[in-house]
N, C-alpha and C positions, 0 to 999 in steps of 0.2 A: 428551502432547505431539503436536501436529499437525504433519504434514510438508507440509501444503498451503501454497501461496504466500500471503503476507499480502495482504489487501485491506482496503477500508474497511468491511467487515462485522465486523471485530474491533477490539479496542483496539490503537491504535498510539501510540507515544510521539510527542509533537510534534517531537522530534528526528529521527524517521523520515522526515519529509517537510516539516515547516513551518520549523524553525529549523536553521541550520548549512549548510555548503556540501557539495556532492557529494564534494569531495576529503576533507573531514574525516569524512564518513559512511563513505567507503571505508576509511579507516584503521581504524575500529572495527567494520567489517562482520564478520560471522561467517565469510564466505569468506576474507577477508584474514587473519583470525586463524588459521584452519586452514592457510592457505598458509605462514604463519610457523612454525607447529608443524612442518610437513613440512620446511621449510627447516632447522630445527634438527635434526630426525631425520637428514636427509641430511648435515649438517655433522658430527654425531656419528658416523655411519657412515664418512664420509671419514677422520676421525681414527682410528677403530678399524681401518679398513682398513690404515693404516700400521703398526699393531701386529699385523697378521695375524689380527684377530678377525672381520673381514668380508672375504669374497672379492671379487675384481674383478667377477665376474659378479653377485654380490648387490648390490654398490654400484651397478653400471650399471642394474640393474633398479629400484632405489629412485629413482635420478635420473630414469629414464624416466617414472615415474608421479608425480613430485613435485607436479605441478600439477593432477592429476586429482581435485580435491576433489569428493566426492559427498555433498553436505550432507543429502540426503533419506535416503540409506542410513545415514549416520552417526546421524541422529536416530532412525531406527527401532531401531537397535542400542542407542542410549542409553536409549530408553524401556524396553527390557528389562533393561539392566544398571545403569542409573542412575550412569553415569560417563562424562563427555563425552570425556576424554582416551583412555580405553580404547576407546570407541566409534570414535574417529577412527583409533586404532591398528589395530583390527580391519578398518575400511574400507580403510585404506591397505594393510594386509597382504594383503587379499583381491585387491587389484589387482596385487600383486607376487608372482608365483608362485615366483620364485627367491629374492628377498631379503627377503620379508615376515617371515620368522622372526627376522630380526635387528633389526627396528625396535624402538627404545626399550631396547636392550641395556644393562643396568646402571643405567638412569635411573629416577628417580621423576617423577611428573607435573609437579612444580614446576620440575624441570630444564628442562622444555620450556615450560610456561605462563609462568613468570616471565621467562625471557629473551625470549619473544615479547612479553610485556607491555611490557618496557622498549623493545624495538624499536618498538612502537606509540607509546609515550609520546614517544620521540625524534622519530619521524616527525611526530606531532601538534604537538609543540613547534616543529618546523621550520616548519610551516604558520602557527602563531601568530606566530612571529618575523617571518615574511615579511609578514603582514598588519599587524603592529604597525609595521614599518618603512614600509609603504605609508601608514599613517595619519599617521606622523610626517612623511613627505614632504608630505602634504596640509596638515598644520599649518604646516610651514615656508613653504609657498606663501602661506597666508593671513596668517601673521605678517608676512611681508615686505610683503604688499599693504597691511596695515592698521597698520604700525608707526607711522604718523603720524596715525592716526585718533583724535582725542581724544574720550573718552566719559566719562560719569559713572561713578565707582566707587561701589560700594555695600557697606556693612557693616551687619549685622543686617537686611538687605533694605531699608535706608534709605539715601538719598543720603548719600555721605560726601565724598570728594575726587575730582577728575578723575584719570583714568589714560588709557592708550591701549588700543585694542582689541588691537593687536599684543602689548602687554605682558600683557594678560589671557589671550590665547590661549597665550602662552609658559608661563603657569602650568600650564595643562592639559598642554601638550607636555612640560614638564619632568617631571611625574609619570610620563608614559608612557615617557619616555626612561629614567627610573630603573627602570621595570618591565622594560624590555628588558635593562638592565644586570643586574638581579637574576636574570633567566633565565640570562644568561651566567655569573653567579657560581655558580649551583647546578648547571649542566650537568656539571661534573666529578664530582658526587655521583650522577649518574643512571647507575647501573651495573647490569648483569644479575647474576643469582645465580651464573652459571657453572654447572658440573655438579658438585654437591657431595652429591647423594644425599638420602636420607630425613631425616637430621638435620644435614646440613652437613659430615659427616666424610669424605665420598667413599669410604665403606667398600666399596660395591659395585664401584666402579671400581678401587680398590686390589686387590681380590680378582681381578678380571678381568685385571689387568696383572702379576700375580705372576710369570708365566713369560715376561715380555717384558723388554726393557731400558728400558721407559718407566715414568714415575711418573704418579700421578693428577694431580699438578701440571702436568706436561707435556701430558697429555691435555686438561686444561681450557684451558691456554694456547693450544694448537693450535686447538681448537674455537672459542674466543672470537675468535681472530684471523680465522678463517674467517667469522665473523659480523660482524666489524668492531665488536666490542663489548667494553668493559672489564667486569670482574667484581669484585664486592666481595671483600675478603679473607676475611671471616668471615660465615657465614650459619647460620640454622637450616634448616628445611625450605624456607623461602621467602627471597627477598631481604628485607632490612630494610624494613618498611613505613614507616619514617621517610622513605624516598625519595618515596613517594606524598604524604607530608605536605609535603615541599619543593615538589613540583610543584603541589599544591593551593594553597599559599601564593602561589606565583608567579601562578597564575590568579586568585586572590582579589585580589592586588595590582592586576592589570589591571582587574578588576571594579570596584574602588574608584575608580580613575581614570576609567573610562568612566562610572560612575554620576555622579560629580561633574560632568563636562562635560555629560552629557545632562540632569541635573537643572537645571543653570544654563540650558541651552538652553530647557527648559520654562518657566522663570521669564522669560527674555528674550522668549519668544514671547507671553507674557501681554500683553494690550493695555495693562495698567497700566505695563508697561515698554516692550514693543513694539519692541525694538531689533534683534532677530534673528528668524529663523524657519527651521524645517525647509524644505528644498526640497519643493515639491508639484507633482504633475502636474495637469492641468486636470480630470480625471475623479475625483480622489480624494474620497471621502466622509468627512466628519468626524463625522457623527451620523445615526442612523436616524430620530431624532425631530426634530432641529434642523438643517435643511439649511444654515444659515448658519455652522455651526461649523467652525473650523480648528484642530482639536485636535492637539497634539504627540504623537500616539499611537505613533509609531515610537520617539521618545525615551523614552516611557513603557515601551514594550516592553523597551528596553535596560535601563532601571532595574530592571524586574521580573526579568529574567534575571540581572542582576548580583547582586541580593539572593539569588537562588536559589544562585548559585555560592558566595557568602559563607556561606550556611547549611550548605553541605556540608563546611566546615572541621571541624565537630564530628565528623563521621563519619571523616574522614581522620585526625584526631588520635587518635581512639579506637582505630584499628586497631594502630598500633605500641604504644600504651600497654597494650592489653588482649590482645596476642598472648602467650599463656602458654607459658613454657618454650620448646621448640624450634618449636612452632607449634600454633595452634588454627585451626579452619576457619571461625570466625565473622566473618572478614573477607571471605570469598570472594564471597558474594552481593552485599554492598553495593559491592564494587569493580567488579562488572559494571555498576553503575549510576552511581556518582558520578564515576568517571574519564571515561568517554565523555560523560556529561552536562555535566561542567564544561568540557571541551574544546569541545564543540559549542555550548554557550551562549556562551562567550567568542568563538568563531569567528563566530557570528551577530552578536554585539554589535560586534565590530571591523568587520565588513562594513558594518553599518548606520551606525555612527558615521562611518566613512570617507566614506560617501555624503553625510552631512550636512556634514562639514568641507570636502570638495571643492567643494560647491555651496552653501555657507552663504549664506543670504539676509541681507544686512546692510542695514538701513533707515537710511541716513545722515541723512535728514531728521528721523527720530524721535530719533536719537542727538543731533543738534544741538539739537532742541527741549528734550530732557531736560537737556542741558548748560546751556542758557540759563536753564531754569526753576530748576534746583537748584544749578548751579555756583557761583553767587554766595555761597552759604553757605560753601563750602570756602575761598573767598578771604579769609574773615575771619581765618584763621590768620596769613596774611601781614600783614594790617592790625594784628593784635594784637602781633605781634613788632616791628613798626615803632613802635607806640605805646609799648611797653616801652623800646625804644632811646631814645625821646625823653623818658623820665623817668616814664612812667605805671607804676602797679602792675599787674603781670600778672594778679593775682587780681581786682582791681577791673574791669579791662578785659574779662576773661572774662565777668564778670557783666553788664556793659553790653551786650556782643555777644549774650549768651544772651537777655537780655530782648527786645532788638530782633528777634532771630531768631524767637522765639516769636510775636511780633506778625506777622512776615512769614508764618509758617506759617498763622496764622489767615486771612490774606488768600488764600493759596493754597487753603486748604480751602473757601473761599467761591467758588472758581473765578476769582479775580482774579490779576493778575500778582504776581510776587515783588517786593515794594517795600523789601527790606532796604537797598539802597544809599541810597534816599531817607531812610529812618529814621535811618541812621547819619550821613548827611550833615547832619542837622539835630539831632543829639544834642550838647548843649553839653559833655558829658564827653569826647567824642571831639574836638570842635573846639578844645578847650583845647590839644591837642598837634599837630593836623594841620589845615591850611587846608581849607575846604569844597570848593574846586575841585580839590583833589588826591585826595580820597577815592575818587572813581570810578576812578582809575588802578589801584587795588588789585583791581578786580573783573572782570578778564578770566580766566575759569576755565582757558583754554588756557595761561596763564602759570604755572599751579600744578600741573604734572605732574612736577616734580622731574627725575630723570634716567631716566624711564621709557623714552624713545626710545633712550638710550645703552645701557641694560641689555638692551633688546630686541635691538639689533644684536649685542651681545656674546653673548647666548644663541643667536642664529641661527648664529653661528660654531660654537658647541658642537654645536648640532643638526645642522649640515651636515657635521660631522666624522665622523659615524657610519660 
């Protein structure tokens, strides 16, 4: 293990510098982790001081050096003893000439690591919630702006019926609102281990407190109150890894929502649709070989990272399922990877997606052109219902409209205009029930959006209640 500072001559994770915010990287930094360990050791010493197990002078010494993390010295010790917690204890103890001998009294490593991990997770979730709320604010602005923008709706990536852009954006925002609510649902389950010792029985603390008037229950309660952290009622050597699973599912939920929006953005940016675009600065390069390209590569990045987060669910599931008896160590190495990676990936994806939504490029002229080109097809549903009301067979009229629609598609495929209205206006099977001059009245696509505008307004009220 090298104690040299990292640079670009060695392997670095893309999350070290490329993806994620400075704030999220700080949460999962080695320095911050060790600061949390020391915070827990001080909290333990404060509690033990009340029971007469740590003197005032010893406690004062520990507090005085609480923030003096010396990562290089700790790593040198770890290289010799192959135990990161003991290496930090030895480093901390060497700085505390009076109180060093009382550090970690009665504790096992996970009494420190696991509570620190939960503090990190809660801090990271706080950042995610803030960015999710910022993204929802951006969606609310765009939904309100485009609640009356009628556009073509697509199913199977084929033109279907008209909708509004505000209603479509509400669909994405609803998913993300649920993601936020899911985090709030699982937050009560995100608890620390407490201080329960090697197998969860608090045997070491029980022994320490035998000659005092305090119980191990009270010791734990006092310490966790100092940390402003709840603890699980029952644990083995670690807190239940089911908690990590809950957190991973919450992040994967967000990944699914972000992937959906960014994948749709990529489709909408394709010239074949051409209705939206990522915001771009003047100097952005789309391709090294093709200077004309306007690739949605930032949205592709988001989709890529979201897939990665989803793939980590298997690891997160395996840890609680395969933690044997009171504890095995085969979760430790992968937790150093998938927890920070998941948070940093979602952090990056939220930041990037918010930049798209805030400055979403909406090409209204293309929306209108697509609506006029394909919207007439959707209006046939209204025509069919009127024909049936006037005595026609629904099944027969469905076939009549289908036949004429296929002819219209042939014209479109040749580069010609959609001639469906003309075809139906001259079809004797239709004219039997509706006069020719009245048929065109059915073919304004903007009259066929149902209650999309009303639903959008209703959802905006829900969204703004957050």
